[in-house]
C-alpha angles and dihedrals in degrees: 000000000000118000115237120250096258094052092046090052091050092047093049090054094046095046090057085071094062108125100199142008117286135190125219107210108199131192113199140186132183096270132108094255090054090053091050091046093051090049090051097049092044089051091050091051091049091055097054134034088210093067125078129176126224124184118217143129118286128181090264129039122236099032142111134208129210113226140175110239092250094044120108101186121041120236096191123046132171116205096191136021107295101216128117109045090351095061091095090050089057094049094047092047091053092050096043096047088051089059105268110142116246117240099249132118117275090239089060091048090052092050091051095047091050094056110116125202138041115300120180110182127191123187121196111208144167117225090231092056113110093192097052098074092061091058094041093050093046093052092043090055091050092050092049093050098044121045090206092063127076130179135196125189110210121197105218092209091058094046102038096151091053092049093048093046089057093042091235106175100158133047145252090041113176125202125191119200090342097310130100110269105172148325132227133019115339129177122218088256091054092050092050090048090054088051089055103259130114138079118331131220095261092052092052097042090050093064118116117251116275129228089220126012116192117204110204133037104219127106093293094047094045091050092047093049094048094047090048095048091049087062088063095244128133105271132185132180126202115198132177086203122352112244096030121207095349086075085073094048117098107192126021114189102157101064098115116244091016110085095199138350140152126252097242091050092052090047090053091049091051092051092048090050092050091051090056087074134058093264122145102228115200106185127188091029123129123202115232106174141009124202132174113224128139082312126016111264123207117192117204127215090255091057098256116137122214123192130208142165091228133015132204115200113207103154095145126202139288137214111288116242122223090221098217129136111282099026097099095031093057101035106140087007095083100316108098140166103196116065092183093056102038103024095092090058088066096052110154093006134107119257140171131223117207110207135053100210125104094281092049096048093044087053092049092050092049093046093048088068092056111030132057097245139356125209114198116203119193123181094207127073092257141016115274098205123113115279093246090058093046092051090051091048095050090049091064117096097210101055129095120190126205117187128185086033127139118204110226104173145003106215133206147116111229090348139009117297102163153342132241124206138168129227101238092210101047101023090230114152121219132187125200122194112225144138104235143029122201114200115210108160105128137263141309122201119251095235104112089111090064096063109146093004110091138358117286133168126247094277093049101259116145111248111231135174126230090281094053093252119150130205090276116074111242094020117104131176137203143178133016095344089068134072090260112154093240138024107225132137095237091049091049091053091050094050089047090056090046092052091049094050090046093050090051089051089050091052092050092051095044 
């Protein structure tokens, strides 16, 4: 498989940054993936005099490891051809193994180097998954920095039998020392937290009070924190995961002045922009309670209490659950929420999409090109997606649409084997045998933790005025957690800026 001219040009430029000689140890079979892998490693070697290729037997075939010349055991291995979304993972691994320092905070580097014990990570991915590279790159960094840690990326499409034997139905799926470690997107901080490192309660509770404390690290929270910090006031930001819901968004084409980007890229840009200012970023922290005293107190899930003169809530929204039997039981075992990430794991199988809006119909169209058959289930009497999407959907030969249908159960034993729904007009029940269910029915605000605290509407959105003020003086809110007319990235950023300017005005007046 020859690389196209643009990729070769990019690689040539990146490989000039290699700091020392490296060896690509490659284990090959007689299959197509092996042929593609050999072509890739040979091409890499042809682009840099610092890269050599050595053929030998590795634990998985086909696979290749990236080694320093003086290294016996590899820390970074790719079982599969890391192109598509994993191309960046490959480039970074080459540079980091050669000795180029990863772009992470020194505190993170210290935590990684201080980990004691043997840790052998494996990450199962699909090359169309936009969340997988974050996990792969984080674990690669850890394996480069600590000789007791190794990491192997495994392309599920290249190792189907292995994936099926472990019943992996969602990616990324991370295994540690042969046992399941975690599913879904994880940052390097989240991985370290699961391993038992990270800030403790005393460290967080001992922080001085803030002028403005932002709760939430998505577009609204990032905007609010930046606008606050630019006023020269003490600003902190608490985020369950920096970037918020845009981390789960593949393509963004309505962010004005940027023709097209991907959610994870925009999230990274937001985080880098925030770190340009003197903002105290507390990642992987979830707010549990808010109380107005002399200062506003925010209690975190771990028990730590932060204090601030003003607070901006920007906790965003999450995918809405259908709340039927089987949904929670089979999450990541056939129940999925990201067709781009998990769709390839259902190649040749039958799946359902619940939801007839734009996101649901886009998911159905994408899946129809991968799976055997797609069943679309819409609660309303007609699909709600744009006409252009509906026309595309109905042109596909392997899609069946049920409207006016209410899902009553997702069935299965150890994984999903079907879905049951009822015709809302006739009451007739129908069951369809299938392997996967993709839920695409909209969003619900992340405001449950505010029960009994401030005024919200009947669906849980925080009620704000035109300045972003809530029913509690000194507490402002922005973004998808509010009763804003529309949920859009650019609107969230604007409301975040509004809340920050309003909170600064509040501080001046009080």
